C-alpha positions in Angstrom: 32.9 -52.5 31.3 35.8 -50.0 31.1 39.4 -49.9 32.1 39.0 -48.0 35.3 40.5 -48.4 38.7 38.7 -51.1 40.8 37.1 -52.8 37.8 37.8 -56.5 37.3 39.2 -58.1 34.2 38.8 -61.8 34.9 40.7 -62.6 38.1 42.5 -59.4 38.1 41.4 -56.1 39.7 42.7 -52.7 38.2 44.8 -51.1 40.9 46.0 -47.9 39.0 47.2 -46.7 35.7 50.9 -46.7 35.5 51.8 -44.8 32.3 51.2 -44.5 28.7 53.4 -46.0 26.1 53.9 -44.8 22.5 53.8 -47.4 19.9 54.3 -45.3 16.9 52.7 -42.5 14.9 49.2 -42.2 16.5 49.3 -45.4 18.2 49.5 -45.5 22.1 48.9 -48.0 25.0 47.6 -47.3 28.5 49.4 -49.4 30.9 47.6 -50.5 34.1 48.8 -52.3 37.4 46.7 -55.3 38.2 46.4 -57.6 41.2 45.2 -61.2 41.0 42.3 -61.6 43.3 43.4 -65.0 44.6 47.2 -65.2 44.3 47.8 -61.6 45.1 50.3 -61.6 42.1 50.8 -58.2 40.2 50.5 -58.0 36.6 50.2 -55.4 33.9 47.5 -54.7 31.3 48.1 -52.9 28.2 45.3 -51.7 25.9 45.2 -49.4 23.0 44.0 -45.8 23.6 41.8 -44.2 23.0 39.3 -47.0 22.4 38.2 -47.3 18.9 34.8 -48.2 17.4 34.7 -52.0 16.5 34.5 -51.3 12.8 37.8 -49.3 12.7 39.6 -52.1 14.8 39.3 -55.2 12.5 42.7 -54.9 10.8 44.8 -53.5 13.7 42.9 -56.1 16.1 44.0 -58.9 14.0 47.6 -57.5 14.0 47.3 -56.9 17.9 46.3 -60.5 18.6 49.1 -61.8 16.1 51.8 -60.0 17.9 50.6 -61.1 21.4 50.3 -64.6 20.3 53.9 -64.5 19.0 55.2 -62.9 22.3 53.2 -65.7 24.3 55.2 -68.2 22.5 58.7 -66.9 23.1 60.4 -68.1 26.3 63.3 -66.2 27.4 64.5 -65.1 30.8 64.8 -61.6 29.5 61.3 -61.3 28.3 58.2 -60.7 30.4 55.5 -63.5 30.0 52.2 -62.9 28.3 49.5 -64.2 30.6 46.3 -63.4 28.8 45.0 -61.8 25.5 41.3 -60.9 25.1 38.7 -58.2 24.4 36.5 -56.2 26.7 32.8 -56.5 26.1 33.1 -53.2 24.3 35.6 -54.8 21.7 38.8 -53.0 23.3 41.6 -55.4 23.0 44.0 -56.0 26.0 47.1 -57.8 26.9 47.8 -59.0 30.4 51.6 -59.8 31.1 53.8 -60.4 34.2 55.2 -57.4 35.9 58.7 -56.6 34.7 61.5 -56.6 37.4 61.1 -53.2 39.2 63.8 -50.7 38.4 66.3 -53.0 36.5 68.5 -51.0 34.2 69.0 -52.0 30.7 72.7 -52.3 31.2 72.2 -54.6 34.2 69.8 -56.8 32.1 72.5 -57.0 29.3 75.2 -57.9 31.9 72.8 -60.7 33.3 72.0 -62.3 29.9 74.9 -61.2 27.8 72.6 -59.9 25.1 68.9 -58.9 24.3 66.8 -61.3 22.3 65.8 -59.6 19.0 62.2 -59.2 20.1 63.2 -57.3 23.2 65.8 -55.3 21.6 63.1 -54.1 19.2 60.7 -53.4 22.0 63.5 -51.4 24.0 64.4 -49.4 20.8 61.1 -48.3 20.1 60.1 -47.1 23.6 59.4 -43.4 24.2 61.9 -42.5 26.8 60.9 -39.7 29.1 
């Protein structure tokens, strides 16, 4: 199984690729729009690209799951919720999260919540703005 439009990941179907996100030097995530087959709720899937051979993934994979578990434990109205973390049969890891509010400006989010939680501030500060 691969991350291709039309493929299923659990109860989610991949609708389209939304964008690529840069994580740092040489690290990139592909972001896909998902649709839950039963609830019709949209979600996003993030997976490292390009897929790496399993033997190269061990240390980064442990870190990937550690960060995803940490984000799943954080409850804050300014953060998106992590819904699932797993690996494809090929070994490629992925995170499924709720879809963030569409088109919300950072200034509006700060006005709404008064501040950004540290985790989100770090996430926003490290995004590649195009």
